[in-house]
ZAMARGU-4260 file (C-alpha; in steps of 0.2 Angstrom, whole numbers, plus 5000, padded with zeros to 4 digits):
<rodrens>
0) 5148/4877/4939 | 5135/4882/4926 | 5148/4879/4913 | 5151/4861/4919 | 5133/4857/4918
5) 5132/4864/4901 | 5146/4854/4895 | 5142/4838/4903 | 5126/4836/4892 | 5138/4833/4878
10) 5150/4821/4886 | 5142/4805/4878 | 5142/4813/4861 | 5161/4817/4863 | 5165/4799/4866
15) 5157/4794/4850 | 5167/4806/4839 | 5180/4796/4830 | 5189/4810/4821 | 5199/4824/4829
20) 5192/4837/4816 | 5174/4832/4820 | 5178/4833/4838 | 5185/4851/4836 | 5171/4857/4826
25) 5159/4850/4838 | 5167/4860/4852 | 5166/4876/4842 | 5147/4873/4839 | 5142/4868/4856
30) 5153/4876/4869 | 5151/4895/4868 | 5167/4900/4877 | 5169/4919/4878 | 5179/4922/4893
35) 5197/4917/4897 | 5192/4910/4914 | 5179/4898/4906 | 5193/4892/4894 | 5204/4888/4909
40) 5189/4879/4918 | 5186/4870/4903 | 5204/4863/4902 | 5204/4858/4921 | 5187/4850/4920
45) 5192/4838/4906 | 5211/4837/4908 | 5214/4842/4890 | 5232/4847/4894 | 5237/4828/4892
50) 5232/4829/4874 | 5246/4839/4865 | 5237/4841/4849 | 5220/4846/4857 | 5229/4857/4869
55) 5237/4867/4854 | 5220/4869/4846 | 5212/4875/4862 | 5226/4887/4866 | 5223/4895/4849
60) 5205/4897/4852 | 5208/4904/4869 | 5221/4917/4862 | 5208/4922/4848 | 5194/4924/4861
65) 5205/4933/4873 | 5209/4946/4860 | 5191/4947/4855 | 5185/4949/4874 | 5197/4964/4876
70) 5188/4973/4862 | 5170/4967/4868 | 5173/4975/4885 | 5173/4992/4878 | 5156/4989/4868
75) 5145/4998/4881 | 5154/5015/4880 | 5161/5015/4862 | 5149/5004/4853 | 5152/5011/4835
80) 5170/5012/4837 | 5171/4994/4843 | 5160/4988/4829 | 5172/4997/4817 | 5187/4989/4824
85) 5179/4972/4823 | 5175/4975/4805 | 5193/4980/4802 | 5200/4965/4811 | 5189/4953/4802
90) 5193/4961/4785 | 5211/4960/4788 | 5210/4941/4792 | 5197/4937/4779 | 5199/4948/4764
95) 5190/4936/4753 | 5175/4935/4763 | 5175/4954/4765 | 5175/4957/4747 | 5159/4946/4745
100) 5150/4954/4760 | 5151/4973/4758 | 5133/4975/4764 | 5136/4965/4781 | 5149/4974/4790
105) 5144/4970/4807 | 5143/4951/4804 | 5161/4952/4799 | 5166/4951/4817 | 5152/4938/4823
110) 5159/4922/4830 | 5146/4914/4841 | 5134/4917/4855 | 5124/4934/4858 | 5121/4945/4844
115) 5124/4964/4845 | 5110/4976/4840 | 5119/4980/4823 | 5121/4961/4819 | 5103/4958/4823
120) 5098/4972/4812 | 5107/4964/4797 | 5100/4947/4801 | 5082/4954/4802 | 5084/4965/4787
125) 5068/4962/4776 | 5064/4946/4786 | 5048/4939/4794 | 5050/4936/4813 | 5040/4921/4820
130) 5039/4917/4838 | 5033/4900/4844 | 5022/4896/4860 | 5037/4895/4871 | 5040/4914/4868
135) 5022/4920/4867 | 5017/4910/4883 | 5032/4917/4893 | 5025/4932/4903 | 5043/4938/4906
140) 5046/4940/4887 | 5031/4951/4883 | 5040/4967/4887 | 5055/4962/4877 | 5044/4958/4862
145) 5035/4975/4861 | 5048/4986/4868 | 5065/4980/4862 | 5061/4969/4847 | 5048/4981/4838
150) 5060/4996/4837 | 5073/4983/4829 | 5060/4977/4817 | 5056/4995/4812 | 5075/4999/4809
155) 5077/4983/4799 | 5061/4984/4788 | 5056/4968/4796 | 5039/4962/4802 | 5033/4949/4815
160) 5021/4936/4809 | 5009/4926/4820 | 5006/4908/4814 | 4988/4902/4815 | 4992/4887/4826
165) 5000/4898/4840 | 4985/4911/4839 | 4973/4896/4840 | 4982/4889/4855 | 4981/4907/4864
170) 4962/4908/4860 | 4960/4890/4867 | 4968/4895/4883 | 4957/4911/4884 | 4942/4900/4883
175) 4946/4892/4899 | 4948/4904/4913 | 4954/4890/4925 | 4969/4887/4914 | 4985/4892/4924
180) 4992/4901/4908 | 4976/4911/4906 | 4984/4928/4912 | 4999/4925/4901 | 4988/4920/4886
185) 4978/4936/4889 | 4994/4946/4889 | 5000/4938/4873 | 4983/4940/4864 | 4984/4959/4868
190) 5002/4960/4863 | 4998/4952/4846 | 4983/4964/4843 | 4993/4979/4848 | 5008/4974/4836
195) 4995/4971/4822 | 4986/4988/4825 | 5003/4998/4823 | 5008/4988/4808 | 5022/4978/4816
200) 5013/4961/4814 | 5004/4951/4800 | 4994/4936/4802 | 5000/4920/4794 | 4988/4910/4783
205) 4979/4895/4789 | 4987/4879/4783 | 4972/4866/4783 | 4974/4847/4785 | 4993/4848/4785
210) 4999/4853/4803 | 4995/4847/4820 | 5006/4858/4831 | 5014/4875/4831 | 5032/4868/4827
215) 5026/4859/4812 | 5016/4874/4806 | 5032/4886/4807 | 5042/4873/4797 | 5028/4871/4785
220) 5026/4890/4783 | 5045/4892/4779 | 5045/4878/4767 | 5030/4885/4757 | 5038/4902/4756
225) 5056/4898/4751 | 5058/4916/4743 | 5056/4924/4760 | 5067/4924/4775 | 5061/4919/4792
230) 5069/4922/4809 | 5061/4910/4822 | 5062/4915/4840 | 5060/4901/4853 | 5065/4896/4871
235) 5064/4878/4866 | 5081/4871/4863 | 5075/4855/4856 | 5065/4864/4842 | 5081/4875/4839
240) 5091/4859/4836 | 5077/4853/4824 | 5077/4869/4814 | 5096/4868/4813 | 5095/4850/4806
245) 5082/4856/4792 | 5089/4860/4775 | 5081/4877/4775 | 5093/4891/4771 | 5079/4904/4773
250) 5076/4900/4791 | 5087/4905/4806 | 5082/4900/4824 | 5087/4912/4838 | 5085/4909/4856
255) 5081/4923/4868 | 5093/4922/4883 | 5092/4936/4897 | 5082/4947/4884 | 5096/4946/4871
260) 5096/4937/4855 | 5108/4922/4854 | 5113/4909/4841 | 5114/4893/4851 | 5115/4879/4838
265) 5120/4885/4821 | 5138/4888/4815 | 5144/4905/4810 | 5143/4900/4792 | 5124/4897/4793
270) 5121/4914/4800 | 5130/4922/4786 | 5122/4911/4774 | 5105/4916/4780 | 5110/4935/4780
275) 5114/4934/4762 | 5099/4923/4757 | 5084/4929/4747 | 5078/4945/4738 | 5077/4962/4745
280) 5059/4965/4743 | 5043/4956/4750 | 5025/4956/4746 | 5017/4957/4763 | 4999/4955/4757
285) 5001/4937/4752 | 5004/4932/4770 | 4990/4943/4778 | 4974/4935/4784 | 4958/4944/4790
290) 4948/4933/4800 | 4931/4941/4804 | 4927/4928/4817 | 4942/4933/4827 | 4938/4942/4843
295) 4942/4960/4844 | 4956/4966/4855 | 4951/4972/4872 | 4946/4990/4874 | 4956/5000/4876
300) 4970/4993/4866 | 4985/4992/4877 | 5003/4996/4873 | 5015/4984/4882 | 5030/4995/4888
305) 5043/4987/4900 | 5042/4993/4918 | 5057/5003/4922 | 5062/5005/4940 | 5051/5018/4948
310) 5062/5031/4958 | 5059/5029/4976 | 5060/5046/4984 | 5052/5055/4999 | 5057/5072/4992
315) 5042/5083/4990 | 5041/5092/4974 | 5028/5106/4975 | 5020/5114/4961 | 5030/5129/4956
320) 5016/5138/4947 | 5028/5143/4932 | 5017/5143/4916 | 5025/5137/4900 | 5022/5148/4885
325) 5012/5141/4870 | 5009/5151/4854 | 4993/5142/4850 | 4984/5127/4858 | 4982/5112/4846
330) 4964/5109/4842 | 4953/5097/4831 | 4963/5091/4816 | 4979/5098/4821 | 4995/5088/4823
335) 5006/5087/4838 | 5023/5079/4840 | 5030/5066/4853 | 5047/5068/4860 | 5054/5058/4846
340) 5046/5070/4833 | 5033/5057/4828 | 5017/5066/4822 | 5000/5063/4831 | 4984/5070/4823
345) 4969/5075/4833 | 4955/5067/4825 | 4940/5068/4836 | 4935/5078/4851 | 4930/5065/4865
350) 4927/5077/4880 | 4932/5093/4890 | 4936/5094/4908 | 4943/5106/4921 | 4961/5102/4916
355) 4960/5100/4897 | 4952/5092/4881 | 4954/5074/4876 | 4955/5069/4858 | 4955/5053/4848
360) 4970/5052/4838 | 4976/5044/4822 | 4985/5030/4832 | 4973/5016/4835 | 4967/5014/4852
365) 4976/5030/4858 | 4970/5047/4865 | 4978/5063/4868 | 4975/5075/4882 | 4978/5093/4878
370) 4979/5104/4893 | 4971/5121/4895 | 4983/5136/4893 | 4982/5139/4912 | 4987/5121/4916
375) 5003/5120/4906 | 5015/5122/4921 | 5034/5117/4922 | 5030/5105/4936 | 5016/5096/4926
380) 5028/5094/4911 | 5042/5087/4922 | 5031/5075/4931 | 5024/5068/4914 | 5042/5066/4907
385) 5046/5056/4923 | 5030/5046/4921 | 5033/5041/4903 | 5050/5036/4907 | 5045/5025/4921
390) 5030/5016/4914 | 5023/5004/4927 | 5016/4991/4914 | 4999/4989/4923 | 4986/4986/4910
395) 4972/4993/4919 | 4980/5011/4920 | 4978/5024/4906 | 4996/5029/4910 | 5004/5043/4900
400) 5014/5035/4886 | 5021/5050/4877 | 5023/5069/4881 | 5016/5079/4867 | 5023/5096/4860
405) 5019/5108/4846 | 5030/5109/4831 | 5039/5123/4840 | 5043/5111/4854 | 5030/5119/4866
410) 5023/5107/4879 | 5004/5104/4877 | 4999/5087/4884 | 5002/5068/4883 | 4997/5053/4874
415) 4988/5039/4883 | 4977/5023/4879 | 4959/5027/4874 | 4944/5020/4884 | 4930/5013/4874
420) 4913/5021/4874 | 4907/5005/4882 | 4914/5010/4898 | 4906/5019/4912 | 4912/5026/4928
425) 4907/5018/4944 | 4897/5034/4950 | 4885/5032/4935 | 4884/5013/4935 | 4887/5002/4951
430) 4884/5016/4963 | 4867/5018/4956 | 4861/5000/4959 | 4851/5005/4975 | 4838/5011/4962
435) 4826/4998/4956 | 4826/5005/4939 | 4845/5003/4937 | 4845/4985/4944 | 4832/4981/4931
440) 4839/4991/4917 | 4857/4993/4912 | 4864/4983/4927 | 4851/4969/4926 | 4865/4955/4924
445) 4874/4961/4940 | 4872/4952/4956 | 4882/4952/4973 | 4895/4940/4966 | 4898/4953/4952
450) 4901/4967/4965 | 4913/4956/4975 | 4923/4951/4959 | 4924/4970/4954 | 4930/4974/4972
455) 4944/4960/4970 | 4949/4968/4953 | 4951/4985/4961 | 4961/4979/4976 | 4972/4969/4964
460) 4976/4985/4954 | 4980/4995/4969 | 4992/4981/4975 | 5001/4982/4959 | 5001/5001/4960
465) 5008/5001/4977 | 5022/4988/4972 | 5027/5001/4958 | 5028/5016/4971 | 5012/5024/4964
470) 4998/5031/4975 | 4982/5035/4966 | 4979/5049/4978 | 4962/5054/4971 | 4953/5038/4975
475) 4935/5041/4969 | 4922/5031/4958 | 4923/5044/4944 | 4941/5038/4940 | 4937/5020/4939
480) 4928/5014/4923 | 4919/4997/4920 | 4911/4989/4905 | 4893/4985/4912 | 4891/4971/4900
485) 4905/4961/4909 | 4895/4956/4924 | 4903/4938/4925 | 4921/4944/4925 | 4920/4963/4928
490) 4937/4972/4923 | 4941/4990/4927 | 4951/5004/4919 | 4958/5018/4929 | 4959/5035/4921
495) 4966/5053/4926 | 4983/5044/4930 | 4992/5061/4927 | 4986/5067/4943 | 4992/5052/4953
500) 5006/5054/4967 | 5022/5048/4959 | 5041/5051/4961 | 5038/5064/4974 | 5025/5074/4965
505) 5009/5075/4975 | 4991/5071/4969 | 4983/5089/4969 | 4965/5084/4971 | 4954/5073/4982
510) 4936/5070/4989 | 4931/5072/5007 | 4922/5055/5007 | 4938/5046/5003 | 4950/5057/5014
515) 4957/5048/5029 | 4953/5057/5046 | 4972/5056/5049 | 4975/5069/5035 | 4964/5081/5044
520) 4974/5078/5060 | 4991/5080/5052 | 4986/5095/5042 | 4976/5102/5056 | 4962/5109/5045
525) 4945/5104/5039 | 4949/5109/5021 | 4967/5102/5016 | 4975/5107/5001 | 4980/5091/4993
530) 4994/5097/4982 | 5004/5104/4997 | 5009/5087/5005 | 5012/5069/5000 | 4999/5056/5005
535) 5005/5041/5015 | 5000/5023/5010 | 4989/5021/5025 | 4979/5036/5019 | 4976/5026/5002
540) 4971/5011/5012 | 4957/5021/5020 | 4952/5028/5004 | 4951/5010/4996 | 4941/5003/5010
545) 4929/5018/5008 | 4927/5014/4989 | 4924/4995/4993 | 4911/5000/5006 | 4902/5011/4994
550) 4902/4997/4981 | 4896/4983/4992 | 4883/4994/5001 | 4876/5002/4986 | 4883/5019/4988
555) 4879/5019/5007 | 4892/5028/5018 | 4900/5020/5033 | 4896/5036/5043 | 4878/5038/5038
560) 4865/5032/5050 | 4849/5035/5061 | 4851/5051/5072 | 4870/5053/5066 | 4879/5070/5066
565) 4885/5078/5050 | 4895/5066/5039 | 4910/5077/5040 | 4911/5076/5059 | 4907/5058/5059
570) 4922/5054/5047 | 4934/5064/5058 | 4928/5056/5074 | 4927/5038/5067 | 4908/5036/5071
575) 4905/5020/5062 | 4886/5017/5060 | 4885/4998/5058 | 4885/4984/5070 | 4899/4971/5071
580) 4901/4955/5081 | 4920/4957/5083 | 4922/4958/5102 | 4938/4969/5100 | 4928/4982/5090
585) 4910/4980/5095 | 4913/4989/5111 | 4916/5005/5101 | 4901/5002/5090 | 4883/5001/5097
590) 4874/4997/5081 | 4859/5008/5086 | 4863/5020/5071 | 4863/5006/5058 | 4851/5012/5044
595) 4834/5003/5042 | 4829/4994/5027 | 4840/4989/5012 | 4856/4995/5020 | 4853/4984/5035
600) 4849/4969/5025 | 4864/4971/5014 | 4876/4974/5029 | 4869/4958/5037 | 4872/4948/5022
605) 4890/4954/5020 | 4904/4941/5023 | 4909/4943/5041 | 4928/4944/5037 | 4924/4960/5027
610) 4913/4967/5040 | 4928/4965/5053 | 4940/4974/5040 | 4927/4988/5037 | 4925/4990/5056
615) 4944/4990/5059 | 4946/5004/5047 | 4931/5015/5051 | 4933/5014/5069 | 4951/5020/5069
620) 4958/5004/5075 | 4970/5004/5060 | 4972/5001/5042 | 4969/4984/5034 | 4983/4979/5021
625) 4977/4976/5003 | 4981/4957/5003 | 4969/4954/5018 | 4955/4963/5008 | 4960/4952/4992
630) 4960/4936/5002 | 4943/4940/5011 | 4935/4945/4995 | 4941/4929/4987 | 4933/4919/5001
635) 4917/4929/4999 | 4916/4925/4981 | 4919/4906/4984 | 4906/4906/4998 | 4893/4914/4986
640) 4897/4901/4973 | 4895/4887/4986 | 4878/4894/4990 | 4882/4899/5008 | 4879/4917/5005
645) 4866/4926/4994 | 4869/4932/4977 | 4855/4945/4978 | 4860/4964/4977 | 4847/4968/4990
650) 4843/4953/5000 | 4825/4950/5007 | 4831/4938/5021 | 4844/4939/5035 | 4859/4928/5033
655) 4857/4912/5042 | 4865/4894/5044 | 4856/4880/5035 | 4848/4874/5051 | 4841/4892/5055
660) 4851/4894/5070 | 4850/4913/5071 | 4833/4918/5062 | 4815/4912/5061 | 4806/4911/5045
665) 4790/4922/5043 | 4778/4926/5030 | 4776/4945/5028 | 4758/4951/5035 | 4758/4965/5022
670) 4764/4958/5006 | 4765/4939/5009 | 4783/4937/5004 | 4793/4924/5013 | 4806/4931/5024
675) 4814/4929/5041 | 4820/4939/5056 | 4832/4937/5071 | 4825/4925/5084 | 4826/4938/5099
680) 4816/4951/5088 | 4803/4938/5083 | 4800/4933/5101 | 4799/4952/5106 | 4787/4956/5092
685) 4776/4941/5096 | 4775/4947/5114 | 4770/4965/5110 | 4759/4959/5096 | 4768/4969/5083
690) 4765/4964/5064 | 4779/4952/5057 | 4785/4961/5041 | 4798/4958/5028 | 4813/4970/5028
695) 4805/4980/5013 | 4788/4982/5022 | 4796/4986/5038 | 4806/5000/5030 | 4789/5007/5024
700) 4782/5006/5041 | 4797/5015/5049 | 4796/5029/5036 | 4778/5032/5042 | 4785/5040/5058
705) 4788/5056/5047 | 4772/5055/5037 | 4758/5065/5045 | 4740/5058/5046 | 4729/5069/5035
710) 4710/5068/5035 | 4709/5069/5016 | 4721/5054/5013 | 4718/5043/5028 | 4700/5045/5033
715) 4699/5026/5038 | 4714/5028/5050 | 4707/5033/5067 | 4717/5047/5075 | 4707/5049/5092
720) 4709/5037/5106 | 4704/5036/5124 | 4719/5035/5137 | 4720/5020/5147 | 4726/5029/5162
725) 4717/5045/5164 | 4702/5041/5152 | 4704/5057/5142 | 4703/5057/5123 | 4719/5062/5114
730) 4725/5063/5095 | 4740/5056/5086 | 4748/5066/5072 | 4758/5053/5062 | 4753/5037/5053
735) 4766/5026/5062 | 4759/5029/5079 | 4741/5029/5073 | 4743/5012/5064 | 4752/5003/5078
740) 4740/5010/5091 | 4725/5005/5081 | 4730/4987/5080 | 4734/4987/5098 | 4753/4983/5100
745) 4759/4982/5117 | 4772/4995/5114 | 4759/5007/5108 | 4746/5006/5123 | 4732/5019/5121
750) 4741/5031/5133 | 4741/5050/5130 | 4757/5060/5130 | 4753/5069/5147 | 4752/5052/5156
755) 4767/5046/5147 | 4777/5061/5154 | 4770/5059/5172 | 4778/5048/5186 | 4766/5036/5194
760) 4768/5029/5211 | 4766/5011/5218 | 4768/5005/5236 | 4780/4990/5240 | 4770/4976/5247
765) 4783/4972/5260 | 4792/4987/5266 | 4778/5000/5262 | 4790/5012/5252 | 4783/5022/5238
770) 4791/5018/5221 | 4790/5030/5207 | 4787/5022/5190 | 4785/5026/5172 | 4768/5024/5165
775) 4771/5008/5156 | 4779/5000/5172 | 4765/5007/5182 | 4752/4999/5170 | 4761/4982/5170
780) 4763/4981/5189 | 4748/4990/5197 | 4737/4974/5198 | 4750/4964/5206 | 4746/4960/5224
785) 4764/4958/5230 | 4774/4971/5221 | 4792/4973/5228 | 4803/4988/5227 | 4821/4986/5221
790) 4828/4984/5238 | 4817/4970/5243 | 4820/4962/5226 | 4839/4963/5227 | 4848/4946/5228
795) 4859/4940/5243 | 4870/4925/5246 | 4864/4913/5259 | 4871/4897/5266 | 4858/4883/5267
800) 4855/4876/5284 | 4850/4859/5277 | 4865/4854/5265 | 4877/4868/5268 | 4878/4874/5251
805) 4878/4893/5246 | 4863/4899/5235 | 4855/4915/5229 | 4838/4922/5235 | 4830/4939/5237
810) 4832/4951/5253 | 4814/4949/5258 | 4816/4930/5261 | 4832/4933/5272 | 4823/4947/5282
815) 4807/4936/5285 | 4818/4921/5291 | 4828/4932/5302 | 4813/4939/5310 | 4806/4922/5313
820) 4823/4916/5320 | 4824/4902/5307 | 4837/4896/5295 | 4839/4897/5276 | 4835/4883/5265
825) 4840/4881/5246 | 4827/4877/5233 | 4833/4859/5232 | 4830/4856/5251 | 4814/4865/5250
830) 4808/4853/5237 | 4814/4838/5246 | 4805/4844/5262 | 4788/4846/5252 | 4790/4829/5245
835) 4793/4821/5262
</rodrens>
């Protein structure tokens, strides 16, 4: 059992205790027996019933603890009454102590183990609370520090202090992104910054040339400040024992066990001694340090609130439309109140939207959204109350943290983390990178790897949201913000969280480009009213795939291509424009509508696993789970770092293996740039004498199809040619055809439009049948002496009269041999006969 494992650690120490009193005292200090069942197990494990004297002592301990346990069981429902009973019980049994401790009523009843909130308040009163590395670098304790501990510190007039060694250790980990504790250190750094920003944290002074580790630094700090009390929180039991052994009456070590404070080593007398130690006032400024070289906290500053369970419900909660009255909407410099009656002042107007106005507040790193009068509905208020009560604790979300009211208790908006002015939405940053001015301007540090890492961040956030039962609903680039200066490690912030689908409340807005075709089918309308139904997770997976496609394809749509129908129809019909190699999907995608130019090159250089996932979603084969996207993006970034895929935002070369298996290197005949093209296209272009151009120049050439030839601008371009078939002159009206006809490509023979439309006839040289041909086939075959029709050219299976094998030959050969009454011979037998 757990108790046996705990006790067995002290077995060797017990054997060395010579005196019975020492042995009894050791049991009281090291074995924290709080339940009658544990006492009995303790007896059975060590057979203490054989020792009458020890048995009597332990029976006395058991009876006292049993009496105490009967009172502790009622703590949850009658906390204040129970604490009063403990105080009265302890006062009756210890009147001398009670007279000397009138200001520590809750500690009267303390024996050992966990502390109640009231007991912790008395211990923390006017103290400095330090936490060592084992606490700060424990991800599971971050919520406890900021949510449970901070309110306790405020009640007790206590402050947390961050020693410089621990902070230096956190910064050291943050400098190495490969460190396994990087994410935990990042969370700790943000928590320290937040606690400092709200006045609950001070920075301890740097102790130079005296300390080599965090534990020594904490002890040194307490020794240098004997007039102050220090509560040291730790998860390290060895450090707790070391502190207990120190002669420092101003230090009390506490361990955090299951998110509760517990005394594990010190005796009750040490706890009482600490609580009575020192003066009642402290000079905080002496311990405060301002380090100008210390990095600023991330923008926006994050509050770390624990993740309460999200209510899982399928019950649809429709907007009732009931407006809540408000006498006067708050404006600049007005003060609003939280649900806890804490004042929040509106300091600066940041912007106005369709729903309300956003203000910077007097709380550092926090902003307030004040709704317009027509938006103050009962449903909106109830949804925000639910959201603030169930914070998902996802740092990338500007989640509502406090509902705001007027002094009269009228609902007006909510408090949320503010977004730094350095951040821009995707629509005005990443999705503008198709423009050369943007790539060379504000996004000059961004490359293909930056875009892939950004996509990974987005997928990661959506994974966390879905784990918490949250659907963003209105997935669109305007709601995702980035800092464009962070090209190496782009992070995101998601705004407009109050509109997300949560707890049965729908997301009332959406964009067609990110709306799943399945929604149109389910709602049976071309214009769905998003607030009248709950989205499904598969709908969000489609929207996320659309967003990733827009990012990687530089705002190109999966349904925009050459000769495509309207984009709305293409979305509803799953008419994907881009070619894929996956045999299961390729049969539904011809690839003939893939756009020319940069979009074609970007798609060609996209990782093949991502292309398969995109095709799976946009051809209606099914949604792709977010973990598959995350893994594919992770592989893609690794392949880019290994040099297997390009980092160019708009590549100028088709992707190929190192041995050039799929493409042929070329030099552009227009601009001279080094490029390549697929092998089959290279052979065809050489055959028809078409110029070999790089993708950029080829895009320019294709655009000439829509540019008319004007005598004023293109006097040097011949427009009139002589038809090779009818010998009549004809005129071309666009630059593309005129250029290719002028240089003499085979696919642009000098044939007039009339001859191109006519059907020309050739006679089969064997059967004499007239064969109708298009003009290009006619020109290619008219000079042949033995032109055969399709019937005479069709293949038949024959059996060789020489070797007996079956072989294929044309019908004319069979018919000629039959008429001569001779057998059939395969090519091998014919060759042998010729040799002989």
